[in-house]
C-alpha positions as MATLAB code, in Angstrom:
seq = 'XXXXXXXXXXXXXXXXXXXXXXXXXXXXXXXXXXXXXXXXXXXXXXXXXXXXXXXXXXXXXXXXXXXXXXXXXXXXXXXXXXXXXXXXXXXXXXXXXXXXXXXXXXXXXXXXXXXXXXXXXXXXXXXXXXXXXXXXXXXXXXXXXXXXXXXXXXXXXXXXXXXXXXXXXXXXXXXXXXXXXXXXXXXXXXXXXXXXXXXXXXXXXXXXXXXXXXXXXXXXXXXXXXXXXXXXXXXXXXXXXXXXXXXXXXXXXXXXXXXXXXXXXXXXXXXXXXXXXXXXXXXXXXXXXXXXXXXXXXXXXXXXXXXXXXXXXXXXXXXXXXXXXXXXXXXXXXXXXXXXXXXXXXXXXXXXXXXXXXXXXXXXXXXXXXXXXXXXXXXXXXXXXXXXXXXXXXXXXXXXXXXXXXXXXXXXXXXXXXXXXXXXXX';
ca = [
       8.519   -8.138  -35.748;
       4.871   -7.065  -33.653;
       1.746   -6.866  -35.297;
      -1.671   -6.022  -34.976;
      -4.495   -8.021  -36.220;
      -7.752   -5.513  -36.423;
     -11.601   -7.145  -37.417;
     -13.051   -3.851  -38.256;
     -16.659   -2.337  -37.966;
     -17.303   -2.822  -34.688;
     -18.885   -0.998  -32.234;
     -16.838    1.565  -30.506;
     -18.075    2.867  -27.155;
     -16.385    3.919  -23.692;
     -14.147    5.588  -21.820;
      -9.912    5.573  -21.800;
      -7.612    7.735  -19.794;
      -4.857    9.357  -21.778;
      -0.871    8.613  -20.867;
       1.607   11.041  -19.923;
       2.847   12.989  -22.639;
       5.177   10.827  -24.375;
       6.553   14.491  -26.452;
       7.286   15.662  -22.976;
       8.634   12.399  -21.051;
      11.528   11.743  -23.338;
      13.330   15.524  -22.719;
      12.405   15.403  -19.058;
      14.394   12.126  -18.871;
      17.686   14.080  -20.236;
      16.871   16.762  -17.834;
      17.232   14.818  -15.001;
      21.118   14.242  -15.698;
      21.559   18.021  -14.910;
      20.907   17.281  -10.972;
      23.069   14.839   -8.718;
      19.845   14.086   -6.726;
      16.878   12.279   -6.971;
      14.048   13.204   -9.016;
      10.895   11.282   -8.940;
       8.213   11.823  -12.265;
       4.750   10.174  -12.211;
       2.557    9.738  -14.884;
       5.269    8.420  -17.372;
       4.160    6.669  -20.452;
       5.821    3.200  -20.276;
       6.469    3.087  -23.892;
       9.594    1.717  -26.094;
      10.626    5.719  -26.426;
      10.863    6.295  -22.668;
      13.077    3.575  -21.970;
      15.122    3.829  -24.865;
      16.004    7.177  -22.686;
      16.494    5.273  -19.758;
      18.883    3.132  -21.458;
      21.039    5.877  -22.440;
      20.516    7.456  -19.254;
      21.823    4.325  -17.590;
      24.629    3.975  -20.329;
      25.839    7.674  -18.592;
      25.608    6.001  -15.442;
      22.323    7.048  -14.326;
      20.489    5.563  -11.644;
      16.515    4.545  -11.746;
      13.994    2.440  -11.167;
      10.614    2.571  -13.706;
       7.126    0.571  -12.507;
       4.218    1.678  -12.205;
       4.380    5.014  -14.322;
       6.732    6.157  -11.623;
      10.197    7.111  -12.535;
      12.454    7.573   -9.813;
      15.637    8.768  -10.873;
      19.154    9.727   -9.585;
      22.680    9.956  -11.035;
      24.851   11.281   -8.668;
      27.942   10.822  -10.963;
      27.944   10.475  -15.153;
      30.439    7.771  -15.772;
      30.317    8.044  -19.741;
      30.287   11.195  -22.032;
      29.746    9.229  -24.867;
      26.571    7.747  -26.326;
      26.583    4.444  -28.692;
      25.612    4.905  -31.900;
      23.154    1.967  -31.798;
      21.417    3.725  -28.647;
      21.313    7.188  -30.631;
      19.486    5.256  -33.637;
      16.499    4.379  -31.534;
      15.118    7.921  -31.434;
      15.436   11.325  -32.544;
      15.622   13.046  -28.746;
      19.093   10.734  -27.777;
      20.400   14.441  -29.250;
      18.944   16.203  -25.930;
      21.760   14.613  -23.603;
      24.361   16.848  -25.129;
      23.430   19.835  -23.218;
      23.125   17.878  -19.354;
      26.204   16.377  -19.777;
      28.258   19.743  -21.013;
      26.827   21.140  -18.229;
      28.115   18.415  -15.608;
      31.011   17.120  -17.705;
      32.304   19.753  -20.008;
      32.164   17.396  -23.030;
      29.210   15.205  -25.060;
      29.577   13.136  -27.739;
      27.149   11.064  -29.478;
      26.069    9.938  -33.156;
      23.318   11.198  -35.444;
      19.885   10.405  -33.878;
      17.099    8.096  -35.316;
      13.140    8.712  -35.096;
      10.286    8.391  -37.127;
      11.177    8.310  -41.117;
       8.800   11.444  -42.105;
      11.306   13.734  -44.353;
      14.328   15.952  -43.199;
      14.578   16.976  -39.470;
      17.183   19.706  -39.159;
      19.201   19.550  -36.182;
      21.058   23.513  -37.189;
      19.072   25.181  -34.320;
      20.050   22.433  -31.602;
      23.651   23.022  -32.970;
      23.264   26.780  -33.342;
      22.043   27.070  -29.596;
      24.910   25.320  -28.212;
      27.533   27.168  -29.991;
      25.884   30.472  -28.607;
      26.411   29.414  -25.274;
      29.874   28.676  -25.625;
      30.078   24.730  -26.785;
      32.580   24.066  -29.702;
      31.348   21.541  -32.146;
      33.889   19.062  -34.400;
      32.869   15.675  -36.198;
      30.977   14.761  -38.954;
      30.014   11.304  -38.384;
      29.935   11.712  -35.179;
      29.266   15.119  -33.004;
      31.646   16.318  -30.466;
      30.674   18.850  -28.368;
      33.570   20.794  -25.716;
      32.867   23.427  -23.189;
      35.503   22.655  -20.614;
      34.910   26.227  -18.485;
      30.639   26.243  -18.750;
      28.316   27.302  -20.931;
      26.954   31.081  -20.878;
      23.639   32.471  -21.151;
      22.857   35.413  -24.219;
      19.806   36.357  -26.661;
      19.346   33.853  -29.084;
      16.463   33.602  -31.985;
      15.811   30.219  -33.801;
      15.020   30.737  -37.616;
      12.225   28.428  -37.209;
       9.970   27.134  -33.910;
      11.792   23.464  -33.272;
      10.610   22.019  -30.323;
      13.160   19.798  -29.680;
      16.107   22.918  -30.219;
      14.112   24.609  -27.973;
      14.212   22.212  -25.428;
      17.978   21.867  -25.754;
      18.486   25.515  -25.053;
      16.543   25.570  -22.145;
      18.087   22.331  -20.351;
      21.786   23.861  -21.194;
      20.780   27.631  -20.288;
      19.305   25.948  -16.980;
      22.650   25.908  -15.019;
      24.168   28.316  -17.852;
      25.870   31.334  -16.177;
      24.023   34.830  -16.895;
      20.338   35.120  -18.992;
      19.494   33.801  -22.054;
      16.357   35.089  -24.221;
      15.539   32.965  -26.449;
      13.177   34.161  -29.091;
      11.173   32.362  -31.319;
      11.003   29.714  -28.939;
       8.390   26.804  -29.843;
       5.525   27.116  -27.038;
       3.886   23.349  -27.537;
       2.386   22.113  -24.187;
       5.168   19.536  -23.472;
       8.110   22.600  -24.083;
       6.237   24.206  -21.034;
       5.917   21.082  -19.024;
       9.314   20.741  -19.708;
      10.136   24.213  -18.260;
       7.670   23.778  -15.454;
       9.810   20.447  -14.197;
      13.427   22.742  -14.677;
      11.665   25.432  -12.356;
      10.617   22.441   -9.915;
      14.043   21.000   -9.692;
      15.260   25.031   -9.323;
      15.792   26.496  -12.681;
      14.582   30.022  -13.380;
      12.568   30.210  -16.445;
       9.999   32.624  -17.430;
       7.692   33.088  -20.465;
       7.677   29.112  -21.260;
       4.659   28.811  -23.317;
       5.137   32.181  -25.285;
       7.325   32.592  -27.954;
      10.084   34.612  -25.770;
      11.143   32.326  -23.145;
      13.925   33.830  -20.726;
      16.342   31.715  -18.382;
      18.543   33.133  -15.600;
      21.335   30.598  -14.758;
      21.340   28.935  -11.778;
      24.245   27.499  -10.149;
      23.231   24.049   -9.171;
      19.671   22.065   -9.609;
      18.196   19.861   -6.769;
      15.806   16.830   -7.004;
      12.081   16.983   -7.597;
       8.517   15.445   -7.617;
       7.034   16.003  -10.654;
       3.541   15.030  -12.685;
       4.108   14.602  -16.717;
       0.806   16.148  -18.319;
      -1.706   14.299  -20.340;
      -0.887   13.532  -23.674;
      -2.781   16.097  -26.079;
      -1.682   13.651  -29.310;
      -2.647   10.160  -27.550;
      -6.148   12.050  -26.775;
      -6.505   13.387  -30.370;
      -6.120   10.263  -31.745;
      -8.616    8.760  -29.865;
     -11.005   11.008  -30.475;
     -10.192   10.818  -34.718;
     -10.903    7.456  -33.893;
     -14.030    7.763  -32.549;
     -15.150   10.361  -35.183;
     -14.021    8.048  -38.042;
     -15.937    5.398  -36.886;
     -19.133    6.704  -35.903;
     -18.676    5.846  -31.791;
     -18.868    7.758  -28.374;
     -15.693    8.278  -26.586;
     -15.235   10.504  -23.220;
     -11.374   10.733  -23.130;
     -10.003   11.598  -19.440;
      -6.855   13.202  -18.341;
      -7.101   16.261  -20.643;
      -6.211   20.069  -19.978;
      -9.071   22.054  -21.780;
      -6.540   24.978  -23.350;
      -4.342   22.382  -25.333;
      -7.822   21.067  -27.370;
      -9.049   24.473  -28.692;
      -7.545   24.131  -32.041;
      -8.006   20.425  -32.582;
     -11.862   21.232  -31.295;
     -11.746   23.583  -34.468;
     -10.569   21.393  -37.224;
     -13.193   18.649  -36.156;
     -16.031   21.269  -36.437;
     -14.407   21.857  -40.258;
     -15.085   18.158  -40.741;
     -18.242   18.126  -38.973;
     -17.561   16.477  -35.928;
     -18.712   17.723  -32.620;
     -17.164   17.496  -29.229;
     -17.548   19.016  -25.809;
     -14.500   20.172  -23.708;
     -14.391   20.051  -20.186;
     -12.202   20.973  -17.792;
     -10.454   17.258  -17.327;
     -11.716   15.539  -20.070;
     -13.451   15.324  -23.439;
     -17.204   14.222  -24.728;
     -17.428   13.076  -28.644;
     -21.016   12.024  -28.945;
     -21.965    8.968  -30.944;
     -24.019    8.123  -33.616;
     -22.858   11.813  -35.843;
     -23.063   11.664  -39.802;
     -20.385   13.912  -40.278;
     -19.934   16.872  -42.879;
     -17.048   18.796  -43.919;
     -17.658   22.386  -43.671;
     -16.983   24.605  -47.033;
     -15.255   27.637  -46.755;
     -17.284   31.129  -47.102;
     -18.459   30.875  -51.230;
     -18.267   27.130  -51.129;
     -14.669   26.685  -51.526;
     -13.519   23.330  -50.612;
     -11.511   23.650  -47.106;
      -7.627   23.295  -46.212;
      -6.311   21.750  -43.024;
      -2.604   22.602  -42.336;
       0.009   21.788  -40.007;
       1.924   24.320  -38.167;
       3.887   25.176  -34.909;
       1.889   25.874  -31.669;
      -1.183   26.572  -31.473;
      -1.582   25.426  -35.023;
      -2.981   22.093  -35.555;
       0.395   19.616  -34.778;
       1.547   17.258  -37.460;
       1.436   14.457  -35.582;
      -2.073   14.752  -35.802;
      -2.235   15.225  -39.710;
      -2.640   10.939  -40.176;
      -5.245    9.915  -37.741;
      -7.329   13.434  -38.795;
      -6.844   12.369  -42.549;
      -8.322    9.092  -41.808;
     -11.126   10.326  -40.064;
     -11.736   12.769  -43.231;
     -12.234    9.349  -45.391;
     -15.718    8.941  -43.121;
     -17.325   12.350  -43.686;
     -19.309   13.501  -46.469;
     -17.612   16.148  -48.836;
     -14.101   16.895  -49.869;
     -11.387   18.452  -47.712;
      -7.190   19.199  -48.589;
      -4.679   18.340  -46.106;
      -1.730   20.369  -46.659;
       1.272   19.006  -44.535;
       3.950   21.751  -44.195;
       5.969   20.117  -42.030;
       7.551   17.217  -43.167;
       7.635   16.316  -46.840;
       7.134   12.544  -45.813;
       4.531   12.115  -43.564;
       2.067   12.037  -46.621;
       2.919    9.155  -48.512;
       1.464    7.059  -45.912;
      -1.869    7.628  -47.855;
      -1.045    5.563  -50.521;
      -2.314    2.701  -48.285;
      -5.392    4.233  -47.624;
      -5.812    4.344  -51.782;
      -5.806    0.603  -51.075;
      -8.243   -0.180  -48.849;
     -10.341    2.128  -50.922;
     -10.506    5.520  -49.890;
     -11.227    7.904  -52.322;
      -7.646   10.408  -52.032;
      -5.749   12.034  -54.785;
      -1.959   12.318  -53.485;
      -1.509   15.756  -55.226;
       2.423   15.827  -54.258;
       4.795   14.965  -51.066;
       2.920   18.034  -48.980;
      -0.846   17.402  -49.904;
      -3.276   15.438  -50.084;
      -7.280   15.594  -51.173;
      -9.344   13.274  -49.526;
     -13.184   13.050  -50.475;
     -15.861   10.847  -48.316;
     -17.263    9.342  -47.323;
     -15.897    6.066  -48.175;
     -16.159    2.395  -47.210;
     -12.773    0.804  -46.294;
     -11.446   -2.931  -46.899;
      -9.090   -4.444  -44.805;
      -5.695   -5.255  -46.311;
      -1.996   -6.026  -44.950;
       0.151   -3.198  -44.430;
       3.109   -1.950  -42.476;
       3.850    0.726  -39.932;
       6.269    3.445  -41.378;
       5.988    6.166  -38.295;
       4.285    5.987  -34.814;
       1.419    8.295  -36.126;
       0.903    6.534  -39.293;
       0.750    3.367  -37.454;
      -2.138    4.951  -35.313;
      -3.232    5.877  -38.254;
      -3.714    2.782  -39.875;
      -5.201    1.157  -36.356;
      -8.325    3.843  -37.111;
      -8.210    2.957  -40.524;
      -8.381   -0.628  -40.221;
     -11.195    0.085  -37.228;
     -13.657    1.596  -40.160;
     -13.187   -1.291  -42.292;
     -14.750   -4.192  -43.790;
     -12.744   -7.733  -42.790;
      -9.279   -8.433  -41.050;
      -6.880   -6.204  -41.114;
      -2.958   -6.978  -40.150;
      -0.898   -4.088  -39.348;
       3.155   -5.093  -38.996;
       6.189   -3.232  -37.751;
       3.839   -2.329  -34.564;
       6.756   -1.989  -32.866;
       6.931    1.369  -34.368;
       3.135    2.576  -32.889;
       4.201    1.305  -29.121;
       7.117    3.527  -29.203;
       4.068    6.043  -28.760;
       1.507    4.669  -27.268;
       0.583    3.140  -23.966;
      -0.874   -0.454  -23.832;
      -2.417    0.303  -27.166;
      -4.028   -2.994  -27.747;
      -5.641   -3.077  -24.187;
      -6.896    0.392  -24.631;
      -8.703   -0.122  -27.704;
     -10.141   -3.394  -26.601;
     -11.684   -1.433  -23.751;
     -13.493    0.889  -26.531;
     -15.305   -2.357  -28.173;
     -12.611   -2.817  -30.728;
     -11.443   -6.452  -32.101;
      -7.683   -5.988  -31.652;
      -5.177   -8.780  -31.192;
      -1.302   -8.383  -31.036;
       1.084  -11.261  -31.930;
       4.923  -11.493  -32.552;
       5.892  -13.311  -35.643;
];
């Protein structure tokens, strides 16, 4: 088991460069299976979830090298169409190999995907999309898909703007016969980045980044060279660290339009930052005070589909709020188990009331003290690291491998900012 030992209340100050977007790189690896030509991806984060996707691709016949955040990938022939259970269970995006297997082989079999335990995560959008494009599905304990005559485009409407379902449909439609129009599509930055990669490979996708995406099926995709966009959730995590500790940080490798909502939410907490074309500066020495809504009412911060506040940022923002004067309610609308990590903050001395599985009220500013805790998921784990950096004493965060699934070289990056953090293996 991997653990992190954090000695809190150090001066956080300096610069950090964000890694490539985790949630873009994972579906991209699956999408690379669409072509038998070589693709080179730059700025791929060296994290556990990327290695899981590469393990699956290798199991299916892909050849690749992955060094210094550059992935050189080629799959001239797919040798298997079944993904073993032990690989499917390691992350959620294992299901995204379904579309390229159907496109190239006409069949796919896999087990239910794993991933963070943050509540029910529907797969209905995936099944609806694949079936609508012509795939037949069977099985219960395993998912078996067949499309011996290939996939065909059509108009689709998702009942929720699911990110991974949108990605599945984009990959499936990229080489399907005819035109696919997807309504109520997810429009997160990583979805657009996937579409841009597919276009670089020869796909004909328009509208990515909006709620309506059109895909003209291409007969064949080819190799290319592409650079993954910076990870806006990692950037937000470091900004939350600086806000919580009163530190000063410059985050490089950012795209300004990805942070408009984040800046607005931090402003409601009384935290100011400056957005530039390729970096963000959060000045130190701030004494944040939560802004009340008009009329003096307690404000609410809630998540939602893009461009609303990302669910993946809620945990770190909740920790930052414990170090701001005033009261705020957080409303986690998307996952019913994510908010439970607040129990760890209460054990550290936070003034928090967990109202129900979706809502927590935070009143600050509170002095936190060190505890031993375990990371239940990637984002809660990072939030615990931030809380430990605020706390007096030495905290231990177990199951750190959960955090390493999504954050590259985290101890090294935190140490460079002044945090006192030691990774250990038990």
